[in-house]
N, C-alpha and C positions, 0 to 999 in steps of 0.2 A: 241376653244372648239368644240368637235365632234358634228356632226349633226345627229348621229345615237345613239340609246340607246342599241340595241341588234344586235349582229352579229353572223353569223354562219361560221364555218371553216370546210370545207370538205377535209380531209387529214391532218395528223399531223406529216409529215416527217420534214426534216430540214427547208424547206420553210414554210410549213403549221404551224409548231410550232412557227416559227418566227413571222408570222402574229398574231397568238394567243397572243404572248408576247406583241407585240406593241399595240394591241387592249386592252388587260387587263390593261396594265400599263397606258393607257389613261382613265381608269375608265369605260370601256365598257364591258358589260356582253357578254360572248361568249359561244355558244353551239357548240361542236365539234363532228364530227363523223369520226372515223377511225377504220376499222376492225382489225387492228394489235393489238394483245393482249398485246404488249409492248408499245402501244401508250401513256398510262398514264405516264409511267416511262420516256419515251423519251421527252414528252412535259414538264414534271417536270424538267428535266435536263436543257432544253433550258430556262425555266423560271428562274432557279437559276442564270444562266449567265446573262440574261437580267436584272433581279433585281439588280445584282451587278453593271452592267454598268450604269443603270439609277440612282443608288444612288451616283455614281461619278458625273453624269451630274447635278443632282439636290440635292446637299447635305443638303439643308434646309428641305427636306421631300417631298415625292411623293404623288400624289393623291391616294385616296382609290382605290385599285384594283377592277376591274370588277369581277364578279363571273364566274367561269369556270364550265361548265356542260358537261359531256360526254354522248352524246345521243346514243341510241341503233340503230337508223336508220337515214338515210339522211332526211326522212320525218320529224322525230322528231326534228332534229337539225335545220331545216330551217323554221319550222312551223310559228314562229312569228318574224322572223329576218327582220331588216331594210336593211341589207346588207349581202351578201354571198360571201365568197372568196373560190374558188375551187383550191386545190393544190394537185391533184392526179398525178400519174406518166404520163410521156409523151407518151401515147398511145391513138391514136385517137378513137379507139373503146371503150376504157374505159372512155374517156372524154365524148363521146356520151351518154353512159349509165348513167353516173353520172349527166351530165347536164340535161338530160331528166327528171330525178327524181327530181332534184332541181327545174326545171321549173314547174313540176306538183304540188309541195307542197309548194313552197315559196310564200309569199304574192305577188300580182301582181305588187306592186310598189317597190319591193326590187330589188336593183341593184345587178347583178351577175358579179363578177370579176374572171377571170381565171389567175392563176399564170404561165401559159404555157411559156416556154422559146423560143418557135419558131413556134407553130401551129397557123395558121391564124384563127381569130374569125369566118370568113365566113364558114370555114370548120367545125367548132364546133357547130355553132348555128343552123345548119340544124336539129339537134336532138331535138331542143326546139320548140315544136308545139304550145305552148300557147303564150309565150312572148319572142321570140328571140331578139326583139328590145332592151332588157335591158342587153344583154351580152356585156361586154367589156373585152379585155385583160388588166389585171393589173399586169404587169411583174415587180417584185421587184428584188433586189440583196441581196445576203446573207452577213451579217446577217440582216434580214428584220427589226428587232427592232432597228437597229442603222443606216444603210445606208438609206438615205431619198429618193433616186430615185425610181420612179415607172413609167414604160412606159405604156401609155394608147393607145390601138388600138381598133378601131371600125370595125365591119364587114359590109357586104352589107346590113344586116337588122337592124343594130344598129341605134337607133334614136340619132340625135345630142344632144337632151336633156339628154339622158342617159350618154353620154360622159361628159357633163357639171356637172351633179350630181356626177359622179364618181370622177371628179377632185376635187369637194368640199369635198367629203368624205375623199379621201386620204390626201388632204391638211389639213383637220381638225385633223388628227392624226400625224401631223408633217412631212409629206412627200413632196417631190418635184415632182408633176405630170408633165410629158412631153407627150403631145399628138403627136403620130407619124402620119405624114400627109398622108402617103400612106400605105396601108396594104401589107406587105411583110413577108415572113417567117423569123423568128429569129429577126425581128424588127431592131433596130439600135445597141444597146449595145452588144448583142450576136454576131452580124455580125463582129463587131470590135474585140471582144474577140476571135472569131473563126479564124480570119485572123492571129492574134498574136499566137494563139495556134498551128496552122498548121506550121508556120515558126519555132516555138520553138521545135516541134517534130523533124523536120529535123536537127536542130542545135544539138540536143542531139544524134539523131541516127547517124549523120555523125562524132560524136566525137569532134565537135568544142568547146563544153563546157559541163559542168555538169549541172544538174538542179539547184544546189545551186549557181553556178557561173552565170547562166542565171537570177535567181531571184535577185542576188546581183546587176546585171547590171540594172534591173528594179527599185529596191527599193532605190539604191544609186544614180540613175540618173534620167531618165525622169519620173519615177513614182512619185517623189516628185513634179515635175512641174505639172503633171496631177492632183495632189491632190488639187491644188488651181487655175489652169488655164487649160482649155481644149486644145486639140491639135492645133486648129486653132489660138487661142489667143497666145499660146506659140510660134508658128511659125511666127505670126505677129511681136512679139517682136524680134524674131531672125532675121527678115529682116532689123533691124536697123531703122533709121529715115525714110527710104523709105517704111517701113511696108511690108504688104503682097505681093504687086506687085513685090517688089525686091526679096523677098524670093522665090516666084514662078518662077521668071526668072532665079534665081541662081541655084535652085535645081530641077526645072522641067525636064531638060534633063536626070536626074538620073533615071527617071521612065522607060527609054528605056534600061537602063543597066541591065545585068543579076544578080541583087543583091538578088533576092528572088526566092523561089520555091513555091510561094503562090498558084499557080494554080495546083500544083502537091501535092500529099499526100503520105507520106511514108506508106509502108505496115504495117497495124496495126496488128502485129502478137505477139505471146507469147514472142519472143525475145525482141521486143521493150518494151512491158509491163514490163517484168522482169528488163530490164535496167533502166527504169524510176522509177519503184517502189523501186528498191534497192537503187538508188541514193537518192530518197525521204526519205527512212528510215534513211539513213546516215545523211541527212540534219536535220532531226528532233531531233537528239542527245538524243533520249530516251523520249522526251516529248510526253505525250498522246494527243489525239485530244482535250479533254476538257482543258488541260493546254494550248495548242496552241490557242484555242478559247478565253481563258482569256487574253492571250497576245495580240491577234488580237483586242479584244474589248477595252482593256486599251489603245492601240495605237490609235484606231479610235476616242475614246472619247478625247484623248489628242490632236490629230490633229485638230479635229473640234473645240475644245475649244480654241486652239491657233488661228485658223482662225477667230473665233468669236470676237477676240480682235483687229483684224486688221481694216484698213480703218477708222482710227480715232475713233475706238470703235464701228463703225457701223457693223463690220463684213464683211467678204469677201467670196463669193462663198457659199459652204456648211456651212461655219462658220456663215454667216448671218442668214441662215435658222435655224441652231443649236441654235443660240442665242434667236431667237423668240420662238423656240420650248421649250427650257428650261424655259423661262418666262411663257409660256402657262401652262406647267406642274406645276410650282410653284403656279400659280394662282388657278389651280384646287385643289392643295393640301391645300391651305389656305381657300378655299371655304367651308362653313359649309354645311353638307349634308341636303337636303330638305326632311322634313318628308313627307311620302306618304299621299294622301288624306284620305285613310282608317285610318291611325294612327291619323290624325288630327281630324277626326270625332269621333274616340273612345275617344280621349282626351277631346273633347268638351262635349261628353255625360256623362263623368264620373263626379260625384258631387265633388265639391271642398271641401276638408276637412279643416275646420277652425282651426287655431292654438288655443289650449286651453290656457286660461289665467292662469298665475301662481297663485296658491292658496296662500291666505294671511296666514301668520303664526299667530297662536293664542298667545295672550299675556299671559305669564306665571308669 
């Protein structure tokens, strides 16, 4: 069960709207600020997809959704929030402006999480003059309402207590918080993705494969392994009975071979963009982004559901967390709403009307 009652979302793009969906579907009220005139429509589209996915996850019924309010200003959005998630574009000057305003108007005990994909919290919290100690990076992965991972990173001024509270908040809405031990740009997840992305760009540019062929190699091969075991556990198994030491001894020398262009970057020009975009259009076979999102969400729910049944029913990896999360949502759905104190007082003050006794019929 969540430890927060009211959250604020600053920014309603793909990531911001994903946060809104996860929070609302956990029964938490959310106040959002986004100056985009299309923000309401975009958030609504994401909510449709999230509701659809959650109904598959918890077919017995979902908790009562939190109330969504569109605020006119940042100050209005964060005024009474227990938790604030900032998801504005990756520009440090913009982050400074937004975080300074959040810091000025949010309650002093409200944790502030930033969805940044790579900016260090130390570089952001300098703009927070009142309470920089409450800022953490809370970096999620898309779609936020389904993928449970959130990387938590503290800056130079972040209090350890703030990190602990942030872990509790994210865990309470079904996420897997992982605290990054040292503050670095791009953290861990995006550093791994960036390495694969760089190599992929070279493979496409050099005509080694198409984008569809590269994606097939991932989704039919090691992508399936990574969905239930991470890189190191997969390689431990690959080492046979001797485990990781044998694997390292066998494949360690490969690191010196010229297999990768990892430290070099292809020229990011119009020609490369056109090549990849054209191949990507072909790969989509006419499916719209919304249709692809539905396919993605259905697959993710099915994979996590399958993993939840493994390990003698205890669940494995993301499946174990998925199993606990769906149980949590089912309990929230079954829980009767508690009447507010004002409603209880009004009920107590209202005189109870006694039922009238039925009139006796006259003997005729």
